[in-house]
N, C-alpha and C positions, 0 to 999 in steps of 0.2 A: 861361957860366950854364945856357946850354942843356943841355950834357953833365949839369951836376951836376944837373940839375933831371931828366935823362929817366928814365923810369918803368924801375924795373929789373925783368925779368925772369928767373923762376928756369927756367933749361932742364933740365926733369928727364928722363932716359932713360925713353922711352915703354915700358911694361910688356910683357911677352913674352906674346904669343898662346897661351892655353893653353885646351884643349878644356873646355867647360862640363859642370859636374856635371849629369847627368840625375835629377831628382828625382822621385818616385814611378813609377819600373819597378817592375811585380810580380813578386815572386820565381818562380822555374820551379816550376811543379807537379808534384809524384811522380808524380800518379797521370795524367799527362797521355797516356802510354803506353798506360795499362791502357784509358782511354776509347776510345783511337782504335783498339784492338783491339775492343773493344766495338761500335763504331760500323761497323767492316769486317764483323764478325760479323752484325751487323742487315741489313746490305746484301746478304750472302750469303743470308739467310733472304729476304729479299724477293725475290731473283732466281727465275724459275720452275725448278723442278726437273722430272727426267725423269719421264716418267709411270709408268714401273716403278718408280720408288722412291717413288712416293707410298704410302702406306698404304691408302687409299680404294679405289685398284685391286686390291689384294692382296685386300681383302675383298668385294670385287666377284667377283674371279675364287672365290673360296671358295665364297662364294653359289652361284655357277652353278653349280660342280662339284656341290656337295650336291643342287641342283635337277635337275642331268642324271641323277645316280645314282639319284635319288628316281623319275623318270620312267621310265629304264631298268628299275628294280625292277616298278613298277607295270605296264609292257608284259610283261615276264617272268612275272610271276603271271598276268596276264589271260591268256597264252597257254596258261600251264599248266591255268587252269581251263577254259580251252574244249578244250585235249587230254584233258582229264581228263572232262570233259560229254561229248563224244564218242565217247572209250571207253566212258563209261557206257550211252550209247543203244545202242551196239554190243553190247555184254553184255547188255541188258535186252530187246531187241529181240523182237517176235513173228517165230516160224519155222513157217511153215504148210507142213505136206507129206503125200503120203499114205502111209498107214502099213499099210493092208488094202484087198486087192481082192478082190469075189465072183467067182466062176465066170461069165465072159462066157456071155449066152444068144443062141444062134443059133438061129432058127425061120424054115423057107423060108415066103418070102413075108411075113416079117415086118421090122420093124427090128431090128438087131442091139443088145443093151444091155448095159452094163458098169458096174456100182455099183460105188463106191468109198469108203473113211473117210478123213478126213484130222483131222489133229490139230495143235495149237499145240505146238510142242516149245518155244516159248521161254519168257522169265521176263516178258513183259508182255502183255496183253490185245491182242488184233490187233482193230484196228475197221474197221467199214465194208468187212468181207471180199465180195468177189463173185468169180466165176469163170466163165469159158468152157470149154467141152469141144468136142472134135472126135474123133469114131469112125470110124475108116478100116478097111475090109474089101476083101480081092482082093490081097494080097501086095506093099501100099504100103512101101518102105523110107524111113525117116524122114531119111535122110542127103540126099534129092533134094529136100526142102524146097518143095512147091508153093506158089502164092499163097495160097489158103486156110490153109495151117500158119503160113506168115510173119505174114497177116492176124490171126492167133488171138492172137499175143502183143503185141498192141496194147493202147495205154492203155483202159481200161475207163473211169473214174471223169473225167466232167468237171472242169474246176476248178471246187473251191467245194462240191463233194458227197461229201467223205471220209467224213461221218457216214454214208453209205448204204449200208447192206449191213448183215451179221449180224457182232456181236460175238462172239469166239470167245475164250476163257478157255484158259491156260494148262493143259496135261495134259488138255484136254476132248475125249475121243474118240467124241463121240455122233453129231459132225457126218457128213453122208454126200450125197454126190449121184451121178447117172447120165447116162452119155454113152450118145447114139444115135447109129445109122449113120445117114445121109442117105437111102440106098435099102435096100430090101428085100433080103433075104438069097435069093441064088442058090445051087443047089448048088453051083457051081465054088468058090466062096467057101469053104462049108465043108470041102470037099476040099482048098482050098488050105492053109485052118488047121491041117488033120491032118498034111500032108507037109512044110510050110515054117515055117521061124521067119516072124515078123512077118506071120502070114496076117489079124490085126488089132490096130491101133494105136489107143489111147486116149490123147489129147494133153489136157491141163488147165492151163489160165492161172488163177492165182490172184492178185488185186490186194487189198493192204490196208494199215494204216496202224497207226503207233504212237499213244499218248496226246498225244504233240506233233505230229500231224500230217504226221511223215515217212512217205513211200510205201516200200513194197516189193511183191516180186513172187517167186512161185515158178512155175516151169516144170517140169510133169512129163510124162512120155511112158513110157507101159509097153505091151508088145507080147506076142503069144501065140508061145510057143515049139511045135513040132510034138508032137503028142500030144494033141490033142483031136478030138472025144472018145475016150475018157473020161478025165476028170481033167487040165483045163486048165494046163499049165505056164505061166505068164507072169513076166516080168523087165522091168526098167528098160531104157529104149534108152540108146543110147551116146550120144545128142543130145538137146536139150530136157530137161535133168534138172538143174536149177541153181536156186539161190534170188539174189536180187539186193536 
């Protein structure tokens, strides 16, 4: 009985192991590669670039170059204007010189006298003109330059007195002066003037200014030539005849 009532069990063959089907996997995105490329490009842009490739630096360099050339042009123009002004001052400057001398006067026992006339040959007025004179007799030759002649050509105006003196307009030929000897005339002085050159010498030092206050000077030296009297012949010396 026991076997008959034994429950029968169906012994079925177990199912084979098969991989389970994955449900819900998203399909492949066709734009995935494109998005990845865009992301890489954005990463490149975020990376720091070389300074010389930065367009802002190019702008700075261009502006700096323009500023440099502008400054250089301004400096060149300033130099040209300065040179033009200096050239204009030189061309328009006053120019004082002796244009005529009277016959020297030599009388025994009296100081010798020599009158001269001067003119402004320049194109601008000479302001604050002053002059010194020295008349020497007795055969002195100017190339020796004794101390009194050297001191004659020193500055006349103290600083700040440029307006003190005479104003000489261009072409004005009415101005004159007279130089006197330090000592009375002796007989040997007259004899020397008759027989030798430079028996009498006249030194004149002019100092004057233009309207801008620039100082100028003229050194004049005149000497007698043999033949006095009668009719003294005189000429400029080979020294102390210049304009500065």
